[in-house]
N, C-alpha and C positions, 0 to 999 in steps of 0.2 A: 119739408123736404128731407128725404132720407140722407144721412151722412154717407159719403163714399170716401174710400182711401185709395189713392193711386199708388202704383208701384214705387214712384219716386218718393212719395210721402212715407211709405212703409219702410223703405230702405233708410231714409234719413232718421226716422223714429228709432229704428233698430240701432243705428250708429250712435245716436244720442244716448240711448240707454247703456250701450256698451262703454262709451266714453265716460259717461257719468260715473259708472262703477269704478273706472280707473282714475277718476279725478281730472280728466281732460275734456276738451270741447271738440265736437264734431266739426270738421272743416267744410263738409259738403262735397269734397273732392270725389269720394267714391260714388255718391248718388249721381253726380254730374257725369261720371264715367259710365255708369249703368244706363243713363239716359241716352247715351250714344247707341247702345245696343237696342233699346226699345224703339228709338227713332228709326234705325235701320230695319228692324223687323216690321214696323208699320209700313215702311216703303215696300218691303218684300211682299207683305200681305196684300197691299193694294195691287201690285203687279200680278200676283197669283189670281186675284179675283178677275183679272182681265183675260186670263187664259182662255183661248178659243175665240176671243173677240179681237185681240191684238196679236201681232206677230211675236209671241213670246213662247210658243210651244216648240218642241222639237230640238234636235241637236244643233249645237253651235258650230260644228264642223272641226272641232279640235279635241284632243285628249288632255286630261289633266295629268298631274305628276303621278297619279295612281295608275295611269294607263286606262282610265275609264273615259267613256265618251261624255264630253261636257254638254250639258243642256244649256239652252239660251238663258233659262232662269238661274242656273248655277252661276253663270258669268255675272248676271245682274245682281244677284244676292251677294256675291263676293265683293263686287265693286261698291255696293251700298254700305256694307260693314266696314270695308277699308276706308271709305270716305268719312263716314260718321264718326268712327273711332279714331282715325288718324288726326282729326281736328282737336281731339282732347289732349291737352298738354301733359296729362298724367300718364299717357300711354308711352311705354318705352319700345314695345315690339308687338306686332300682330302676326299670328301664325294661322294660316288657313289651309284647309284640305286642298284647295285649288292651286296653291302656290308652292313651288319646289323649295323655296327658301323663306325664312321669316322676313317680314317688312320691318325694318328698324328705323328709329328716329334719333337724331342727334340731340338727345335731351339728357341732362345730367341726372344722376341717381336721386337727387333731392326732388326734382320735378317729375321725371318719368319714372313713377313708382310701380307701374303695373304692366303686366303682359297679358294680352287677351288671345286665347286659342279658340278657334271655332270651325265648325262645319257649317258653311253658309246655308246649304239647302240639302239636308239629309233626305234621301229617298226621291230625289228629283226625277228619276226615270219613271216614277209613278204619276207624274203630273199629267201626262197625256191621257191617262185613263181616270183622272179625277179622284185619285186616292190621296189621303192625307200625307203631307210632308212636314218637315220641321227645320228649325235652326237650333244647333247645340253650341253652348259656349262655356268656357272655363276662364277664371281670372286667377292669375298668380301674382305674388308680390316679388318685385325685383330684389335680389339679394344685395346687401352692401358690397361695395367693390372689394373689400378685404376678404369676403367670404366666397366670392365667385364672380365670374364674368356674366355678361348679359346672356350669352349662349348657355352657360350653366344654369342660369335662372330659368330659362325656357324649359330645360330638361329636368325639372323638379318632380319628385314623387307626388302622386295624386293627393296624399293626405295633407300636402302643403297648400292646396287650393284655398283661396280666400272667398271664392264664390263660384257657383256653377248654376247653369240653368238651361232651359230649352223653351222654344216656342213651337207649339203644334198648330198648324194651319188646317182647320177642319170646318165642321158646321159652325163652330165659333173658334176664335183665335185665342189660345190660352198660353200664358207664360207661367212657368213653374221655376222657382229659384230657391237657393239656399245660400246663406253666408256662414253656415255652421251653427245656426241657432234655429233649427227646424226648417221645414219645407213649406212654402207658401205658394198659393195659386192665384193668378189674376186673369180676368177675361177682358178682352178688348171690347170696349163699348164704342161702336162706330158713330154713335150720335155725338159723342164728345171727343173722340179720338184719343182716348186714354185707356191704359190697362187698369182695371178696377179690381180691388181685392175681392176674391170669391171664396177662399178657404185658407185659414191659417193652421199651422202646425198639423200638416197632413201626415197620416200614418198609413203605411202599407199593412193590409190585413196579415195576421200571423200565418194564415193558410188561405189559399185561394181555390179556384175551381178550374183554372185554365193553365195549359202549358203552351208555349209559343216557340216554334223552331221550324226550320226548313227541313222537313222529313225526307225530302227528295235526296238529301245528302247522307241519310242515315247509314247507307251501306259503306260509306267511307269514314264514318266516325270511329273512334276507339270504342271497344266493346263496352266499357263502363257506361258510356252515354246511351248506347242502345238499351242496355239493361235498365237504366234509370227511366227512360221514356216508357218502356214496357211496364215498369212498376207503376207509373202514374196512370197508364191506360187501364191496368188491371186492378186498380183499387188498393194498391199496396200501402198507401198512406191514409187509408180510412175512407177514401171517397174515390169515385171514378172521374177522372179529369177529361175535359173536352179540349180539343185542339183549336187554337186561334192564332193565325199567322198572317200578318198584313204584308210584311216584307219592307216596311218602312220603320226603321229602328225607333224613331221618336214615337210613332203611333203605338207600336208594340210595347214600348217601355211605359208609355202613359197609361195604357190599359192595365199593365201589371202593377203600377203604382196605385191605381185606384181600386182595382179588383183583387189584387194578390195573385199568387201563382208564380210562374217562373218563365223567364225568357232565356233561351239557350242558343249560343253560336259556338259550338265546339270546334276544335281543330278537325281538319279533314285531310285526306291524302293529298289533295291539291293545295290546301292552305294549312300546312302543318303548324305554322305559328299563329294561326287564326286569321280572320279577315278584317275584323273591326279595328279601327285605329285607337291606340291607347290614349293619346293626349286629348283629342277633341271629340271622342265618342265614349269610350269606356270610362275614363276618369271622371268626367262631369256627371255621368249617369250613376256611376258607383257612389259618388259623394252624395247625391240626392237620395239614392236608395238607402244608404246607411243612416242618413239623417231622418229618414222616414221609418226606421226600424227594420229595414231589409238587409240583405247580404249580397255582395258581389265578389266573384272569384274568377280567376283565369283557369281554374282547375288545378293549378299548382300552388295557389296562394291568393291572398287578398289583392284585388286589383290596385287599391290605393297604395300598396307597398312596393309596386314594381318600379324599379329605377329606369327611366327612359334612356334609350341610347340614340334615338333619332326622332325627329318631329313627326315622321309618318310611320312610326313603329306600329306593328299590328299585334293583336293579342286575341286568344280565345276569350269569350265573354259570357258568363252565366250570372244572372241577377234575378232576385225575386224575394218572396216571402221567407220568413225565418224557418218555417217547418219544411218547406220544399228544399231550401238551400242546405239546411243541415243534413237532410237525407242524401242529397247529392254529394256533399263533402264526405259523408261516411262511405258511400259507394266508391268514390274516387280514391279514398284511403284504404280500400279493401276490407271495410268493416261491414258485416251483414246488416241490412236494415229490416226491421220487423215489418 
């Protein structure tokens, strides 16, 4: 029988290696925490598979804090994550795209060590037309009381993330995560109900063949972004790029991670501060991109250096391979690109 490694085993092995290097023993707390995420995403995956057969499609009849129409699956996914993670003693707070305020737990700092920030079901408006959707999550460590309050711990810069990941629900269900020691991919094996290791130490190609952006907004972008996309189309980086845009962030990012290239969501006249949310969309994906050798910027600087001012703060978001992103940064800085 071929040996398999589940995501829980992989996380625990990584912890043990890191702790051994520091002379300490892994407690298993972190792998138990992450198992709450994987359990919730398996529940979400099962519900998505029923779409069209059960009453899970369509709008729920309410708007979330973003002013966006909630889908029935948004509500289910949010409740699944809140339930599965709220039962973990190590969780101090949960922050969701769907909730106006964090959900906090009365646990002391020694027990409640972690904060989980998540987008329960990214791209949920695509469910009705059977397009890939996903779950994005970020894990932060609660600061000691003398260094900051729980609220201040929630609003930490992205480079302080201790883990980040996403699940993409598609032809197969794939979990990608990092704890700052490379990027690893797991595929859900429905015969055993576990996420099984499919690729370790993933690397984004240094240059790709695709750019991904909503070009319908191009007329309202800053001129630099229009120039950059024209450069890609016209072979200015040594090849002619093709356009690929799904409109589901997780799916567009997953392709960029595997195939290289660039994903762009620039500021627009309507969304001058960007549209994507910093804490639970841009930060976790930027962390994964950097761990895989890519680059992520807001256009004004590194995504992971932005100091959040609110849990639903938005940001422009550009992420991709080293070659494409360095060219973008040069254009944004006013430096001519060959």
